C-alpha positions in Angstrom: 0.9 29.7 -53.6 3.4 31.0 -56.3 3.2 34.7 -57.2 4.3 36.6 -60.3 5.3 40.1 -61.1 2.7 42.5 -62.7 5.2 43.8 -65.2 7.9 42.1 -67.2 11.5 42.7 -66.2 13.7 44.8 -68.4 15.8 41.9 -69.4 12.8 40.1 -70.9 12.9 39.6 -74.6 10.2 38.1 -76.8 11.5 35.3 -79.0 10.3 34.6 -82.5 7.5 32.1 -83.0 5.7 33.2 -79.7 7.7 31.0 -77.5 7.6 33.6 -74.7 3.8 33.0 -74.4 4.4 29.3 -74.1 6.9 29.8 -71.2 4.3 31.9 -69.4 1.6 29.3 -69.9 4.0 26.6 -68.5 4.9 28.7 -65.5 1.3 29.4 -64.8 0.5 25.7 -65.0 3.3 24.8 -62.6 2.2 27.4 -60.1 -1.3 26.1 -60.1 -0.1 22.5 -59.6 2.1 23.5 -56.6 -0.9 25.3 -55.1 -3.2 22.3 -55.5 -0.5 20.0 -53.9 -0.3 22.4 -50.8 -4.1 22.3 -50.4 -4.2 18.5 -50.7 -1.4 18.1 -48.2 -3.2 20.3 -45.7 -6.4 18.3 -46.0 -4.6 15.0 -45.5 -2.8 16.3 -42.4 -6.2 17.5 -40.9 -7.7 14.1 -41.6 -4.8 12.3 -39.9 -5.2 14.6 -36.8 -8.9 14.0 -36.6 -8.4 10.2 -36.8 -5.8 10.3 -34.1 -8.1 12.4 -31.8 -11.0 10.0 -32.4 -8.7 7.0 -31.5 -7.5 8.7 -28.3 -11.1 9.5 -27.3 -12.1 5.9 -27.8 -9.1 4.7 -25.8 -9.9 7.0 -22.8 -13.5 5.7 -22.8 -12.3 2.1 -22.4 -12.1 0.5 -19.0 -8.5 -0.7 -18.4 -7.1 -3.5 -16.1 -5.3 -1.4 -13.6 -3.6 -4.5 -12.2 -1.2 -4.7 -15.1 2.2 -4.0 -13.6 4.4 -1.5 -15.5 1.6 -0.5 -17.9 1.6 3.1 -19.1 -1.8 2.8 -20.7 -3.8 3.4 -17.5 -6.9 5.6 -17.7 -7.3 8.3 -15.0 -8.9 8.8 -12.6 -8.3 5.4 -11.0 -11.5 3.7 -10.0 -11.9 3.5 -6.2 -13.7 0.7 -4.4 -13.3 2.4 -1.0 -16.2 1.5 1.3 -17.8 -1.0 -1.0 -18.8 -4.0 1.1 -21.2 -7.0 1.0 -24.9 -6.2 1.3 -25.1 -7.6 4.8 -22.0 -5.8 6.0 -23.1 -5.4 9.7 -23.9 -9.1 10.1 -20.6 -10.1 8.3 -18.6 -7.8 10.6 -20.1 -9.4 13.7 -19.5 -12.9 12.4 -15.9 -12.1 11.6 -13.4 -13.5 14.1 -11.2 -10.6 15.0 -7.4 -11.1 14.6 -5.9 -11.8 18.0 -4.0 -8.7 19.0 -2.7 -9.9 22.4 1.1 -10.1 22.5 2.2 -13.8 22.8 4.7 -14.8 25.5 8.4 -15.0 25.0 9.6 -18.6 24.4 12.0 -20.0 26.9 15.7 -20.7 26.2 18.4 -18.8 24.3 17.4 -20.1 20.9 13.9 -19.2 19.5 13.0 -21.3 16.4 10.5 -19.7 14.0 9.1 -21.5 11.0 6.8 -19.8 8.5 5.3 -21.3 5.4 4.2 -19.0 2.6 0.9 -19.7 0.9 -1.2 -18.0 -1.7 -4.7 -17.7 -0.2 -7.9 -15.7 -0.2 -8.7 -13.7 2.9 -11.4 -11.2 3.9 -10.2 -7.7 4.5 -13.5 -5.9 5.1 -17.1 -7.2 5.5 -17.7 -9.3 2.3 -14.5 -8.1 0.6 -12.1 -10.9 -0.4 -8.5 -10.4 -1.5 -5.9 -12.8 -3.0 -2.9 -12.5 -0.6 0.6 -14.0 -0.5 0.5 -14.9 3.1 3.2 -15.6 5.8 2.4 -18.7 7.8 -0.7 -19.3 5.7 -3.2 -17.3 7.8 -3.4 -14.0 6.0 -2.0 -10.6 6.8 -0.3 -9.7 8.9 1.9 -12.7 9.6 2.3 -14.1 13.1 3.8 -11.9 15.9 7.3 -13.0 16.8 8.1 -12.2 20.5 11.6 -12.6 21.8 13.9 -11.1 24.5 17.0 -9.0 23.8 20.0 -11.3 23.6 18.1 -14.4 22.3 19.0 -15.9 19.0 16.3 -16.2 16.4 16.5 -19.2 14.0 14.2 -18.4 11.1 13.1 -21.1 8.6 11.1 -20.0 5.6 9.3 -22.5 3.5 7.9 -21.2 0.2 4.5 -22.9 -0.5 3.6 -20.2 -3.0 3.9 -20.0 -6.8 6.7 -17.4 -7.1 10.0 -16.6 -5.2 9.7 -14.9 -1.8 12.0 -13.9 1.0 11.8 -12.4 4.6 13.5 -9.3 5.8 13.7 -8.6 9.6 14.2 -5.0 10.5 15.3 -6.2 14.0 18.3 -8.1 12.5 21.8 -6.8 11.9 22.9 -9.2 9.2 24.0 -9.2 5.5 20.7 -9.1 3.5 22.2 -10.7 0.5 22.9 -13.8 2.7 19.9 -13.9 5.0 17.2 -12.1 3.0 17.7 -14.0 -0.3 14.9 -15.3 -2.5 13.5 -18.7 -1.8 12.1 -20.6 -4.8 8.7 -22.3 -4.7 8.8 -25.6 -2.9 12.1 -24.8 -1.1 13.1 -23.9 2.5 15.9 -21.7 3.8 17.1 -21.2 7.4 19.3 -18.4 8.9 20.0 -17.1 12.4 20.4 -13.6 13.9 20.8 -12.4 17.5 18.2 -10.0 18.7 20.5 -7.3 20.0 18.1 -4.3 19.7 14.9 -4.0 21.7 11.7 -2.5 20.4 8.9 -3.4 17.9 10.0 -4.0 14.3 8.6 -4.9 11.0 9.4 -8.0 9.0 8.3 -8.4 5.4 9.1 -10.0 2.1 12.0 -8.2 0.3 11.6 -9.8 -3.1 11.3 -7.3 -6.0 9.1 -5.5 -6.6 8.9 -5.0 -2.8 5.9 -2.7 -3.2 3.8 -5.6 -4.7 4.9 -8.2 -2.1 4.1 -6.0 0.9 0.9 -4.7 -0.6 -0.2 -8.4 -1.1 0.0 -9.0 2.7 3.6 -10.1 3.2 4.4 -8.3 6.5 4.3 -8.7 10.3 5.7 -7.6 13.6 8.6 -8.8 15.8 8.7 -7.5 19.4 12.1 -7.6 21.2 11.8 -7.0 24.9 14.6 -5.0 26.4 17.0 -6.8 28.8 15.9 -4.3 31.5 12.1 -4.8 31.6 9.7 -1.9 30.8 7.3 -0.7 33.4 4.6 -3.2 34.1 1.7 -3.3 31.7 -1.6 -5.1 32.4 -2.6 -5.6 28.8 -0.3 -5.7 25.7 -1.7 -5.4 22.2 0.1 -5.5 18.8 -1.3 -3.5 15.9 0.1 -3.7 12.4 -1.2 -0.9 10.1 -1.4 -1.4 6.4 -3.0 -0.5 3.1 -4.9 -2.4 0.5 -5.1 -1.6 -3.3 -7.9 -3.4 -5.1 -8.4 -4.1 -8.9 -12.1 -4.9 -8.2 -14.6 -4.5 -5.3 -13.7 -7.9 -3.9 -17.4 -8.7 -3.4 -18.4 -10.4 -6.7 -15.0 -12.1 -6.8 -11.7 -11.9 -4.9 -9.7 -8.8 -5.8 -6.0 -8.7 -6.5 -3.4 -5.9 -6.4 -3.9 -2.8 -8.5 -0.2 -1.8 -9.0 -1.2 1.6 -10.4 -3.1 2.5 -7.3 -0.2 1.4 -5.1 2.2 3.6 -7.0 -0.3 6.5 -6.7 -0.8 5.8 -3.0 -4.6 5.6 -3.4 -5.7 2.7 -1.2 -9.3 1.3 -1.1 -8.9 0.2 2.5 -6.5 0.8 5.4 -6.5 -1.5 8.4 -5.2 -2.6 11.7 -4.2 -6.2 11.6 -5.6 -6.8 8.1 -9.3 -6.2 8.5 -11.2 -2.9 8.3 -12.9 -1.7 11.6 -12.6 -5.1 13.2 -11.8 -3.7 16.6 -14.8 -1.4 16.4 -17.1 -4.4 16.2 -14.9 -6.5 18.5 -13.2 -3.9 20.8 -9.9 -4.5 22.7 -10.5 -4.5 26.4 -9.1 -3.2 29.7 -10.3 -2.6 33.2 -10.3 1.0 34.7 -6.9 1.9 36.1 -5.0 -0.7 34.0 -2.0 0.2 31.9 -2.5 -0.8 28.3 0.6 -1.1 26.1 0.3 -0.8 22.3 3.0 -2.1 20.0 2.4 -0.4 16.7 4.0 -1.2 13.3 3.3 0.8 10.1 3.7 -1.9 7.5 2.7 0.5 4.7 3.8 -0.4 2.1 3.9 3.4 1.7 1.7 5.4 4.2 2.6 6.4 7.7 0.3 5.9 10.7 -0.3 8.8 13.1 -1.2 6.9 16.3 -3.7 8.6 18.7 -6.1 7.4 21.4 -9.2 9.6 21.6 -10.1 10.7 25.1 -6.6 10.4 26.7 -2.9 11.0 26.2 -0.1 8.6 25.5 1.4 8.5 29.0 4.6 7.0 27.6 5.8 6.8 24.0 8.9 4.9 22.9 9.2 6.5 19.4 10.5 4.6 16.3 11.7 1.6 18.3 14.1 3.5 20.6 13.5 1.8 23.9 16.3 3.7 25.7 14.0 6.6 26.5 10.4 7.7 26.2 8.3 10.8 25.8 5.6 11.6 28.3 2.0 12.7 27.8 2.0 12.9 24.0 -1.1 13.4 22.0 -0.2 11.9 18.6 3.0 10.1 17.3 3.8 9.5 13.7 4.9 5.9 13.0 6.7 5.9 9.6 6.1 3.3 7.0 8.5 0.5 7.9 8.8 1.7 11.5 7.4 0.9 14.9 6.7 2.5 18.3 5.4 1.5 21.7 2.7 3.4 23.7 1.3 3.2 27.2 -2.0 4.5 28.3 -3.6 4.3 31.7 -7.3 5.1 31.7 -9.2 5.4 35.0 -12.7 6.2 33.7 -14.9 3.6 32.2 -15.7 4.2 28.5 -15.1 3.6 24.8 -11.8 5.0 23.7 -11.1 5.0 19.9 -7.5 4.4 18.7 -6.9 5.7 15.2 -4.4 7.0 12.7 -5.1 10.7 13.1 -4.7 11.1 9.4 -8.4 10.8 9.2 -8.6 9.5 5.7 -7.2 6.3 7.2 -10.1 6.2 9.7 -12.6 6.6 6.9 -11.0 3.7 5.1 -11.0 1.4 8.1 -7.9 2.0 10.3 -9.8 2.5 13.6 -10.6 0.5 16.7 -12.0 0.8 20.2 -10.4 0.2 23.6 -13.3 -0.7 25.8 -12.5 0.2 29.4 -14.8 -1.5 31.9 -18.3 -2.2 30.8 -19.7 1.1 29.5 -23.2 1.4 28.1 -23.9 2.7 24.6 -21.8 2.9 21.5 -19.1 5.2 20.0 -19.8 7.5 17.1 -16.5 9.4 16.9 
């Protein structure tokens, strides 16, 4: 607001005809006008602020589609569907045919031909929970186990039966990725070869951008390369591929798809061994007392590690992160990094139920747990 002096300055002179009074009236009018404009401007700014706040509140109260990739308009907190299953979950779990975990044999000859066809398909990842996968070999996640011997040559043919470009990246291969791991267009096939020069258990996966989305949608699996000098004898050999699932719906009322925002925030709804929550609790892996059981474990991620532990025993031998040249003895828990693999031996003499878990126990709560049933013990396991 304009202000005026209480007394006239010494230089002020009154003009004839009372024009000095007119000047004062004009100045007073202009001052009042400026004051009114300031008040009106303040009111308009306040009204604009209130309107913006009301719009923001309405936006935050709206349910967003979290599956929109790259969207910055995602409301928080992200809705979780962890633990939501079909109403008859126990019956569904019993009816589920557990993914075969037994290590397949090594093919004969020096050249091992592998042919995988990619398909978009709906699979069940927990009792009554369906998910839209992009699947290697058309049978869901993980893809088939590839088992070769050190020194053999792998001839890989990839046929893309899906709707978008895909590729395959073998962590066991020493090869130029721009040549071998290139994108394959829908309806096309591509073949490349590599020699398995390094022993261990390795991940393979789709390497097409965004890799996070392709792995999260089920495009991963394990390749086991036996060392030229055989490992100590094992009576049972099982392959476990650990992974996460990020759902944009509960998957019960209709199949869920990928929630990219959850994947970036690392907030899975389910974590699994071999693609289905708790399947080896309902359908345990088995061994006889005194047998050596070998676990080949891959952490497919796409982001989280797996801290492998067998409850009730120690890992008698642990070949960590694929290094088959040496092993650790009598280890309690071994971290398998996302994209890594490790091999573990356990020899259990006493009959019983022995859970195998990721000892990051949030994973267990979300489904990454199974049982090794040694002998024919009575009762159940509540660990």
